[in-house]
C-alpha positions in Angstrom: -32.5 22.4 50.1 -28.8 23.2 49.7 -27.6 24.8 46.5 -26.0 22.4 44.2 -22.3 22.3 43.8 -20.6 22.8 40.3 -17.9 20.9 38.9 -16.3 22.1 35.7 -15.2 19.4 33.4 -12.8 20.4 30.6 -12.5 17.8 28.0 -9.2 17.6 26.0 -9.3 14.1 24.4 -7.2 11.0 25.0 -8.0 7.4 25.4 -10.9 8.1 27.7 -12.6 9.9 24.6 -11.3 7.0 22.2 -13.3 4.4 20.1 -12.0 1.8 17.8 -12.1 2.6 14.3 -12.5 0.0 11.2 -8.8 -0.6 11.2 -8.7 -1.3 14.7 -6.9 1.9 15.7 -7.9 4.2 18.6 -9.2 7.6 17.8 -10.7 10.4 20.1 -14.2 10.7 19.0 -16.4 11.2 22.1 -17.1 14.8 23.2 -17.0 16.2 26.6 -21.0 15.9 26.6 -20.7 12.3 25.6 -18.4 11.7 28.5 -20.6 13.5 30.9 -23.9 11.8 29.8 -23.0 8.6 31.8 -21.6 10.8 34.8 -24.5 13.1 35.6 -26.9 10.3 37.2 -24.1 8.9 39.3 -23.4 12.7 40.7 -27.0 13.1 42.0 -28.1 16.0 39.8 -30.1 17.5 42.5 -26.9 18.1 44.5 -24.2 18.4 41.8 -24.2 20.4 38.5 -21.7 19.5 35.7 -20.6 22.1 33.5 -18.8 21.0 30.4 -16.3 22.6 28.3 -14.8 21.1 25.2 -11.2 22.2 24.7 -10.4 19.4 22.0 -10.1 15.8 21.0 -6.4 15.2 20.8 -4.1 12.4 21.6 -1.9 13.8 24.4 1.2 12.8 22.5 0.3 15.6 20.2 -0.1 18.4 22.6 2.0 21.6 22.1 3.0 24.2 24.5 0.2 26.3 23.2 -2.3 23.8 23.9 -1.1 23.5 27.4 -1.5 27.2 27.6 -5.3 26.7 26.6 -5.9 24.1 29.1 -4.1 26.3 32.0 -6.1 29.4 30.9 -9.5 27.3 30.9 -8.9 26.2 34.4 -8.3 29.7 35.6 -11.4 30.9 33.8 -13.4 28.1 35.5 -12.2 29.0 38.8 -13.3 32.8 38.5 -16.8 31.5 39.0 -17.1 31.3 43.0 -19.7 28.4 42.4 -17.3 26.1 41.1 -16.1 23.6 43.6 -13.3 22.2 41.6 -12.3 21.5 38.1 -11.9 18.2 36.4 -9.9 17.9 33.2 -10.0 14.7 31.0 -6.6 14.2 29.3 -4.5 11.5 27.3 -2.2 9.6 29.9 1.0 9.9 27.6 1.9 13.5 28.6 -0.8 13.9 31.3 2.2 14.3 34.1 3.8 17.3 32.1 0.4 19.2 31.9 -0.2 18.3 35.6 3.3 20.1 36.4 2.5 23.0 34.4 -1.1 23.5 35.7 0.3 23.0 39.3 3.1 25.6 38.8 0.4 28.3 38.0 -2.2 27.1 40.4 -2.7 29.4 43.6 -6.3 28.6 44.3 -7.6 26.6 47.3 -10.0 24.6 45.2 -8.6 21.6 43.5 -7.9 20.9 39.7 -7.9 17.3 38.8 -6.7 15.6 35.8 -8.1 12.1 34.8 -8.1 9.8 31.9 -8.3 6.1 31.0 -6.0 3.4 29.8 -8.7 1.6 28.0 -11.0 3.1 25.2 -14.4 3.9 25.9 -15.8 0.9 23.8 -13.8 -1.6 25.5 -15.5 -4.4 27.3 -14.6 -2.9 30.7 -13.8 0.6 30.2 -11.8 2.3 33.1 -12.9 5.9 32.1 -16.2 6.3 33.7 -15.1 5.1 37.1 -11.9 7.3 36.8 -14.1 10.4 35.7 -16.6 9.6 38.6 -13.8 9.4 41.2 -12.2 12.7 39.9 -15.4 14.6 40.4 -16.0 13.0 43.8 -12.4 14.2 44.8 -13.0 17.6 43.3 -16.3 18.0 45.6 -14.4 16.7 48.8 -13.4 19.6 51.1 -10.3 17.4 52.0 -8.9 18.3 48.4 -8.8 21.9 49.1 -5.3 23.5 49.4 -3.6 20.4 47.8 -3.0 22.0 44.5 -3.3 19.9 41.2 -4.2 16.3 41.5 -4.0 13.1 39.3 -6.8 10.8 39.9 -6.7 7.3 38.0 -6.8 3.8 38.7 -8.2 4.4 42.0 -5.1 6.5 43.1 -5.2 10.3 44.1 -1.8 11.5 43.5 -0.1 14.9 43.7 0.6 16.6 40.2 4.3 17.3 41.0 6.4 13.9 41.3 3.7 11.8 39.8 4.7 9.9 36.4 3.1 7.2 34.3 5.2 4.1 35.0 3.3 1.5 33.0 2.1 1.4 29.3 -1.1 -0.6 30.1 -1.9 -1.2 33.8 -5.0 0.5 35.0 -3.3 2.0 37.7 -0.5 3.2 35.4 0.7 6.3 37.5 2.7 6.4 40.7 4.1 9.3 42.8 8.0 9.3 43.1 8.3 12.4 45.5 9.4 12.8 49.0 6.9 11.5 51.6 6.1 15.1 52.6 6.1 16.9 49.2 6.6 20.8 49.1 5.0 22.8 46.4 6.8 26.0 45.1 4.7 29.1 45.3 2.2 29.6 42.5 3.6 31.6 39.7 1.6 34.4 37.5 0.4 32.6 34.4 2.6 33.2 31.4 2.5 31.5 27.8 4.7 28.4 27.5 4.3 28.9 23.7 7.3 30.3 22.0 9.8 28.6 24.4 11.7 25.6 23.6 13.4 23.0 25.9 14.8 20.0 24.7 15.4 16.5 26.3 18.7 14.8 25.7 19.2 11.2 26.7 22.6 10.2 28.2 24.2 6.7 27.6 27.5 5.2 27.9 29.8 7.1 25.0 27.0 9.4 24.2 28.5 12.2 22.0 27.7 15.9 22.5 26.1 16.3 18.8 22.6 16.1 20.2 23.2 18.9 22.5 25.0 20.9 19.8 22.1 20.4 17.4 19.6 21.5 20.2 21.5 24.7 20.7 21.9 25.4 17.1 18.1 24.9 16.7 17.4 27.5 19.3 16.7 25.5 22.5 16.4 28.0 25.3 16.8 25.4 27.7 17.9 21.7 28.1 17.0 18.7 30.3 19.7 15.9 30.2 18.4 12.4 31.2 21.3 11.1 33.0 22.5 7.9 34.4 22.2 6.9 38.0 22.1 9.7 40.2 23.0 12.4 37.8 26.1 11.5 35.7 27.0 11.5 32.2 30.0 10.8 29.8 32.9 13.0 29.2 32.0 14.1 25.6 28.3 15.0 26.6 29.6 16.9 29.6 31.6 19.2 27.1 28.3 19.9 25.3 26.6 20.8 28.6 29.6 23.0 29.4 29.0 24.8 26.1 25.3 25.2 26.8 26.0 26.7 30.1 28.7 29.1 28.7 26.0 30.3 26.3 23.6 31.1 29.2 21.2 28.3 28.4 19.9 26.5 31.6 20.7 22.9 31.8 18.6 20.5 34.3 20.0 17.0 35.0 17.6 14.4 35.9 17.9 10.6 35.7 16.7 7.4 33.7 16.5 5.5 36.9 13.0 4.8 38.2 13.2 6.0 41.9 15.3 8.2 43.8 16.6 11.8 43.8 19.3 13.3 41.6 22.3 13.8 43.8 25.4 15.5 42.5 28.0 13.2 44.4 30.5 12.3 41.9 33.5 14.1 40.5 35.2 13.5 36.9 34.4 15.4 33.7 30.7 14.2 33.8 30.0 13.5 37.3 27.1 15.1 39.1 29.6 17.1 41.2 31.3 18.6 38.2 28.1 19.3 36.5 26.7 21.2 39.4 29.9 23.0 39.8 29.5 24.2 36.2 26.0 25.5 36.9 23.7 22.6 36.1 20.7 22.2 38.1 19.7 18.9 39.5 15.9 17.9 39.1 15.5 16.5 42.7 12.9 13.8 42.3 11.4 15.2 38.9 11.8 13.0 35.7 12.6 14.2 32.4 9.0 15.2 31.3 8.3 17.1 34.5 11.6 18.5 34.5 11.1 19.9 31.1 7.7 21.1 31.9 9.2 23.2 35.0 11.9 24.7 33.0 9.4 25.9 30.4 7.5 27.6 33.2 10.7 29.0 34.5 11.5 30.6 31.1 7.9 31.7 30.4 7.8 33.6 33.7 11.4 34.9 33.9 12.0 32.9 37.3 15.2 31.3 38.3 14.9 27.6 37.3 16.4 26.6 40.8 13.1 27.8 42.3 11.1 25.0 40.4 13.3 22.2 41.5 
């Protein structure tokens, strides 16, 4: 009889672990073992071993860089065991894309690391968490997933971490991939703590003042992500703030609030993308604000030129 394969399940909380309290609010109450209880029989215990590690029970909107550091470290510890075929991480969907990008930036192992979650709580009439978790474990065991980096498996979709975003607040297939048809992953970097580094996201809008940039710099931001308009353009006053940040040596990444397409530095003028690029701002390519911030945090933590991550 073949030796059973091992899947490591790391539980962090999120809607997949939520139940409804007396006031009708969703609260993460289920443990990793609770989630695993209904999964084990579906995985055929004689062929698959499920190893569970509880990392926390948080809404992902509450995650801090040090929490992401703990998730990264835990995934790497699990992969030190050659018996592990893959790692599955249950995670809240609100910031899943940021954690996925950070994990992928540090992931150089052939075996997959897969994030999954749920859009409905576990006590819903028809919860989606059990099927998402089963699908994630199935993909973790699939040889075809080797060498693909970190994946997001949710709503019967299998998506690469880099370029995947949550595009719907409630749809069961809430995530979509917005990257190129043939995505390229930067080389994996040595693990370094994100905690202690600060990157702020600044939203651009017509007539936006530079105040938010000045406040972020005064508060100690070490990097900025500007969520620009269109293909990567901002107003004149905000552009002066970007210029000041770059003058101080603070890297600035320009992304876009548009749902689809790449950032392109085409336009001139004080806040046009071409002008921002000439000042030293970095275009985010197809990464949106959340993942652009995570990539810049990784660059700061590892001492890497940010352009290598975009």
